[in-house]
MOPAC internal coordinates of N, CA, C and O (Angstrom, degrees):
PM7 1SCF
backbone

  N    0.0000 0     0.00 0     0.00 0    0    0    0
  C    1.5738 1     0.00 0     0.00 0    1    0    0
  C    1.5173 1   110.67 1     0.00 0    2    1    0
  O    1.2310 1   120.59 1   -43.40 1    3    2    1
  N    1.2512 1   116.48 1   136.60 1    3    2    1
  C    1.4237 1   123.14 1   179.16 1    5    3    2
  C    1.5490 1   107.94 1   -73.67 1    6    5    3
  O    1.2310 1   120.03 1   -34.43 1    7    6    5
  N    1.3004 1   117.55 1   145.57 1    7    6    5
  C    1.4953 1   124.33 1   176.71 1    9    7    6
  C    1.6602 1   106.51 1   -76.17 1   10    9    7
  O    1.2310 1   122.48 1   -49.87 1   11   10    9
  N    1.3208 1   112.86 1   130.13 1   11   10    9
  C    1.4125 1   116.55 1   172.05 1   13   11   10
  C    1.4855 1   116.05 1   -73.15 1   14   13   11
  O    1.2310 1   120.40 1   -43.10 1   15   14   13
  N    1.3907 1   116.85 1   136.90 1   15   14   13
  C    1.4813 1   114.66 1  -179.94 1   17   15   14
  C    1.5418 1   109.67 1   -87.59 1   18   17   15
  O    1.2310 1   122.99 1   -52.22 1   19   18   17
  N    1.3939 1   111.87 1   127.78 1   19   18   17
  C    1.4077 1   121.34 1   179.70 1   21   19   18
  C    1.4194 1   116.10 1   -81.93 1   22   21   19
  O    1.2310 1   117.23 1   -50.56 1   23   22   21
  N    1.2773 1   122.87 1   129.44 1   23   22   21
  C    1.4642 1   121.39 1   179.02 1   25   23   22
  C    1.5324 1   105.90 1  -121.34 1   26   25   23
  O    1.2310 1   123.02 1   -66.86 1   27   26   25
  N    1.4301 1   111.82 1   113.14 1   27   26   25
  C    1.4894 1   113.79 1  -178.60 1   29   27   26
  C    1.5576 1   106.97 1   -87.23 1   30   29   27
  O    1.2310 1   123.47 1   -48.36 1   31   30   29
  N    1.4152 1   110.95 1   131.64 1   31   30   29
  C    1.4590 1   118.10 1   176.47 1   33   31   30
  C    1.4311 1   110.19 1   -72.86 1   34   33   31
  O    1.2310 1   121.55 1   -10.93 1   35   34   33
  N    1.3163 1   114.64 1   169.07 1   35   34   33
  C    1.5039 1   113.13 1   175.92 1   37   35   34
  C    1.5738 1   109.95 1   -70.66 1   38   37   35
  O    1.2310 1   121.83 1   145.88 1   39   38   37
  N    1.3970 1   114.10 1   -34.12 1   39   38   37
  C    1.4368 1   116.95 1   177.73 1   41   39   38
  C    1.4488 1   110.54 1   -57.17 1   42   41   39
  O    1.2310 1   118.88 1   131.85 1   43   42   41
  N    1.3318 1   119.75 1   -48.15 1   43   42   41
  C    1.4409 1   122.97 1  -179.63 1   45   43   42
  C    1.4959 1   112.75 1   -62.72 1   46   45   43
  O    1.2310 1   119.57 1   141.08 1   47   46   45
  N    1.3185 1   118.43 1   -38.92 1   47   46   45
  C    1.5173 1   120.35 1   172.24 1   49   47   46
  C    1.4946 1   112.62 1   -57.84 1   50   49   47
  O    1.2310 1   119.77 1   134.20 1   51   50   49
  N    1.2913 1   118.05 1   -45.80 1   51   50   49
  C    1.4597 1   128.71 1   176.65 1   53   51   50
  C    1.6182 1   107.43 1   -58.51 1   54   53   51
  O    1.2310 1   120.97 1   133.27 1   55   54   53
  N    1.2142 1   115.74 1   -46.73 1   55   54   53
  C    1.4492 1   113.03 1  -177.42 1   57   55   54
  C    1.5040 1   113.59 1   -69.73 1   58   57   55
  O    1.2310 1   119.23 1   144.61 1   59   58   57
  N    1.3786 1   119.08 1   -35.39 1   59   58   57
  C    1.4019 1   122.91 1   177.92 1   61   59   58
  C    1.6352 1   104.17 1   -62.77 1   62   61   59
  O    1.2310 1   118.28 1   132.16 1   63   62   61
  N    1.3415 1   120.88 1   -47.84 1   63   62   61
  C    1.3007 1   123.97 1   178.38 1   65   63   62
  C    1.5064 1   113.55 1   -55.39 1   66   65   63
  O    1.2310 1   121.42 1   133.39 1   67   66   65
  N    1.2883 1   114.88 1   -46.61 1   67   66   65
  C    1.4161 1   121.00 1   176.87 1   69   67   66
  C    1.4403 1   115.26 1   -61.03 1   70   69   67
  O    1.2310 1   120.93 1   135.74 1   71   70   69
  N    1.3251 1   115.83 1   -44.26 1   71   70   69
  C    1.4710 1   121.51 1   173.96 1   73   71   70
  C    1.4971 1   113.27 1   -54.82 1   74   73   71
  O    1.2310 1   121.23 1   131.09 1   75   74   73
  N    1.3521 1   115.26 1   -48.91 1   75   74   73
  C    1.4785 1   123.19 1  -178.95 1   77   75   74
  C    1.5862 1   106.50 1   -61.53 1   78   77   75
  O    1.2310 1   120.92 1   131.08 1   79   78   77
  N    1.4200 1   115.84 1   -48.92 1   79   78   77
  C    1.4655 1   117.61 1  -175.56 1   81   79   78
  C    1.5862 1   111.70 1   -59.07 1   82   81   79
  O    1.2310 1   122.30 1   141.56 1   83   82   81
  N    1.3022 1   113.20 1   -38.44 1   83   82   81
  C    1.4557 1   116.35 1  -175.35 1   85   83   82
  C    1.5530 1   109.76 1   -73.07 1   86   85   83
  O    1.2310 1   118.76 1   133.41 1   87   86   85
  N    1.2215 1   119.97 1   -46.59 1   87   86   85
  C    1.4846 1   125.66 1   178.77 1   89   87   86
  C    1.5879 1   110.23 1   -63.87 1   90   89   87
  O    1.2310 1   122.56 1   134.05 1   91   90   89
  N    1.2767 1   112.70 1   -45.95 1   91   90   89
  C    1.5226 1   115.98 1  -178.73 1   93   91   90
  C    1.4300 1   117.43 1   -62.06 1   94   93   91
  O    1.2310 1   120.28 1   165.40 1   95   94   93
  N    1.3258 1   117.07 1   -14.60 1   95   94   93
  C    1.5349 1   121.62 1   178.32 1   97   95   94
  C    1.5378 1   105.55 1   -64.15 1   98   97   95
  O    1.2310 1   118.26 1   147.81 1   99   98   97
  N    1.2880 1   120.93 1   -32.19 1   99   98   97
  C    1.4789 1   123.56 1   173.30 1  101   99   98
  C    1.5338 1   113.79 1  -101.70 1  102  101   99
  O    1.2310 1   119.11 1   147.33 1  103  102  101
  N    1.2743 1   119.30 1   -32.67 1  103  102  101
  C    1.5217 1   117.60 1  -168.51 1  105  103  102
  C    1.4997 1   104.34 1  -161.38 1  106  105  103
  O    1.2310 1   123.03 1   -72.71 1  107  106  105
  N    1.4380 1   111.80 1   107.29 1  107  106  105
  C    1.4868 1   114.67 1  -178.68 1  109  107  106
  C    1.5567 1   111.12 1   -73.14 1  110  109  107
  O    1.2310 1   120.26 1   147.11 1  111  110  109
  N    1.3704 1   117.11 1   -32.89 1  111  110  109
  C    1.4620 1   119.84 1  -175.70 1  113  111  110
  C    1.6542 1   103.71 1   -62.99 1  114  113  111
  O    1.2310 1   122.51 1   132.49 1  115  114  113
  N    1.3082 1   112.80 1   -47.51 1  115  114  113
  C    1.5201 1   117.00 1  -179.84 1  117  115  114
  C    1.5167 1   113.11 1   -58.28 1  118  117  115
  O    1.2310 1   121.42 1   138.26 1  119  118  117
  N    1.3590 1   114.89 1   -41.74 1  119  118  117
  C    1.4601 1   119.45 1   179.68 1  121  119  118
  C    1.5312 1   108.08 1   -59.50 1  122  121  119
  O    1.2310 1   121.57 1   131.22 1  123  122  121
  N    1.3888 1   114.61 1   -48.78 1  123  122  121
  C    1.4377 1   114.85 1   174.38 1  125  123  122
  C    1.5060 1   121.11 1   -53.12 1  126  125  123
  O    1.2310 1   122.97 1   132.57 1  127  126  125
  N    1.3269 1   111.92 1   -47.43 1  127  126  125
  C    1.5389 1   120.43 1   178.64 1  129  127  126
  C    1.4937 1   108.50 1   -59.90 1  130  129  127
  O    1.2310 1   120.26 1   134.70 1  131  130  129
  N    1.3260 1   117.11 1   -45.30 1  131  130  129
  C    1.6115 1   116.52 1   173.86 1  133  131  130
  C    1.4416 1   117.59 1   -55.76 1  134  133  131
  O    1.2310 1   121.36 1   127.13 1  135  134  133
  N    1.3147 1   115.01 1   -52.87 1  135  134  133
  C    1.5047 1   119.52 1  -177.42 1  137  135  134
  C    1.5166 1   108.73 1   -66.77 1  138  137  135
  O    1.2310 1   118.88 1   141.35 1  139  138  137
  N    1.4513 1   119.74 1   -38.65 1  139  138  137
  C    1.3918 1   117.06 1  -172.95 1  141  139  138
  C    1.6560 1   101.77 1   -74.55 1  142  141  139
  O    1.2310 1   118.38 1   147.71 1  143  142  141
  N    1.2567 1   120.69 1   -32.29 1  143  142  141
  C    1.4540 1   124.41 1   178.49 1  145  143  142
  C    1.4525 1   110.46 1   -56.70 1  146  145  143
  O    1.2310 1   121.98 1   130.10 1  147  146  145
  N    1.4575 1   113.81 1   -49.90 1  147  146  145
  C    1.4581 1   118.02 1  -176.88 1  149  147  146
  C    1.6283 1   109.41 1   -67.10 1  150  149  147
  O    1.2310 1   121.50 1   147.87 1  151  150  149
  N    1.3119 1   114.73 1   -32.13 1  151  150  149
  C    1.5136 1   115.59 1   178.49 1  153  151  150
  C    1.5268 1   111.91 1   -68.71 1  154  153  151
  O    1.2310 1   120.75 1   134.65 1  155  154  153
  N    1.2818 1   116.17 1   -45.35 1  155  154  153
  C    1.4818 1   121.77 1   177.55 1  157  155  154
  C    1.5100 1   113.17 1   -65.72 1  158  157  155
  O    1.2310 1   119.51 1   146.16 1  159  158  157
  N    1.2130 1   118.54 1   -33.84 1  159  158  157
  C    1.6588 1   120.07 1   170.36 1  161  159  158
  C    1.3858 1   111.15 1   -62.94 1  162  161  159
  O    1.2310 1   119.73 1   139.53 1  163  162  161
  N    1.3682 1   118.12 1   -40.47 1  163  162  161
  C    1.4983 1   116.64 1   178.57 1  165  163  162
  C    1.4901 1   110.44 1   -65.68 1  166  165  163
  O    1.2310 1   119.68 1   142.54 1  167  166  165
  N    1.3649 1   118.22 1   -37.46 1  167  166  165
  C    1.4560 1   118.37 1  -178.33 1  169  167  166
  C    1.5135 1   109.37 1   -68.32 1  170  169  167
  O    1.2310 1   116.44 1   155.81 1  171  170  169
  N    1.3805 1   124.37 1   -24.19 1  171  170  169
  C    1.3094 1   126.30 1   178.73 1  173  171  170
  C    1.6173 1   103.37 1   -72.27 1  174  173  171
  O    1.2310 1   119.82 1   139.82 1  175  174  173
  N    1.2754 1   117.95 1   -40.18 1  175  174  173
  C    1.4030 1   120.41 1  -179.49 1  177  175  174
  C    1.5338 1   110.41 1   -63.24 1  178  177  175
  O    1.2310 1   122.73 1   134.80 1  179  178  177
  N    1.2249 1   112.37 1   -45.20 1  179  178  177
  C    1.5170 1   119.98 1   178.17 1  181  179  178
  C    1.5922 1   108.79 1   -56.84 1  182  181  179
  O    1.2310 1   119.02 1   139.19 1  183  182  181
  N    1.2963 1   119.47 1   -40.81 1  183  182  181
  C    1.4531 1   119.20 1   178.38 1  185  183  182
  C    1.5243 1   116.08 1   -78.26 1  186  185  183
  O    1.2310 1   120.62 1   157.98 1  187  186  185
  N    1.2442 1   116.42 1   -22.02 1  187  186  185
  C    1.5194 1   125.90 1  -173.41 1  189  187  186
  C    1.4814 1   109.04 1  -136.58 1  190  189  187
  O    1.2310 1   116.95 1  -118.25 1  191  190  189
  N    1.3171 1   123.41 1    61.75 1  191  190  189
  C    1.4203 1   127.08 1  -171.09 1  193  191  190
  C    1.6155 1   111.55 1   -65.60 1  194  193  191
  O    1.2310 1   118.89 1   162.70 1  195  194  193
  N    1.2564 1   119.72 1   -17.30 1  195  194  193
  C    1.4410 1   121.64 1   175.63 1  197  195  194
  C    1.4322 1   115.17 1   -85.50 1  198  197  195
  O    1.2310 1   117.89 1   179.17 1  199  198  197
  N    1.2869 1   121.63 1    -0.83 1  199  198  197
  C    1.5268 1   120.51 1   176.14 1  201  199  198
  C    1.4222 1   112.32 1   -76.72 1  202  201  199
  O    1.2310 1   120.10 1   180.00 1  203  202  201

């Protein structure tokens, strides 16, 4: 099965930045982990779009 190309909208990019900014007020490492986790989950969906 071919991998689906993910296109991030400007709104999605802004949301990720906002999520990072909000969490990083208390803990930068946690903010990085959350945003990276979201990114990696999207990559899983790209690889397995039927899940």
